[in-house]
Steps between C-alpha positions, in 0.01 A plus 500: 500500500467496119464844327181598314439820305144626446478741213196729443478659160227706344422813304645562151762226561235230472307670225774550246659205323863622501503612863326180617755288302788687661354468846445119465860456379621688810267295715639179363854606600407531867673227697306264718125450535261765372137611472358752263187709576358712219233767441344596163271793571566691184404193288187462704403858456563482123282191458227652722488801270472278192210314667325822597559447873598809695805465720454675836808572718497636856840590651680297243283190583271348242129472591400155385137442407379167358593585140838639593572188696453300179744725313772501769475122534544454119789740491693426820436117539489443117678714253767667719569195726532238227708727278747538788497124566565418138793741483647361823481151355698620201762635741532150662295570813218254583232770574148434623238772483268512801203707636418475866222261412748252342597239771333742743831675549355840592154564658359856534200669653294737293592854614232639721317824386624804699544832322527330162343178361788343313276212382661164446836588651669260739719550807724194557430307817678168455800379299580132455882544529560134546357427164687783333823389661441139386453620137823697521688211649405306190661757272182686421504880450159626614361794294229661709212693339314759708178301530405319830186324621279490802461111511126562447528472120572866435811652340634828633723776345800548733775756498822350355729682753291348780524150347877526475531618865263235633671217306847624611390512868346161494807342322733653758451201724641278223765721339721805552280730295585817312206683356566734203264763363589600141398836365629759256758673729836360630364506861364738754632845405591785742434740209218400261653703221836323525489135390843431657400623854432149616475460872693169562341395829179591680412386850221623733704791642625619159148449349351750754783751428450479121122543534539791742735678264301429191752273321252204508137598412191393314448137400848402617396542873252216505740285288774540765250455790390164337877414448586565866195293603626208291836519656352504853304187398811300415602604147878562516497806283300689247666657195337781287672523164457511123438190296842509324681474837319213672778249423765742637294559811560872499245766602369597843510240774222519763589347832441534875 
């Protein structure tokens, strides 16, 4: 089965010209087929402020009212996505920027209101993996923005980590998939104060041990839980690493 690497990148890496350029050069070096999923939350927050629209976050998730949806669509699907596509073309990759509405590749349902009303936020329900696989087979590098749709004419803001995981799981029937989450550290650290204390491999048993002894905590817990779920769903492995190491493939490997 042909190999495919799905890279999710966000945070400051996407927002700053130099770091984005370096990331895309490393991305271009990855052998085999590849997909890039990006965020862009800082840019969306900055534009919202300029427009006088208050950004509301709950547990790290953006509450998306009608005006905020306009901003995130402009930033994610427009400015950030097309900037990445243009830079990848300059590196010799035939990139195609997509939201979930484009070619109906990812459909979501609006998140139901429970403790919090997140507004126009979507939870993915259906991925057209055959279509994505067909594009990839033609030499296209999909660049996926964190916007989906409900197939009723409405766009929905969707978490980029979730889009990466759902795309990777769906494509696992066509490819041997590695999902890579890029962030500012070299991997999952056993000591948050020591950047070189990278845990090389985490499986379910080790994950429980690291959580129990406090080595893995905070926001890293749901990231690894989602990574283990992706592996259970057919993704070969998930790698958590820093952007400069994606071509080398180093970092923390999450596997069963």
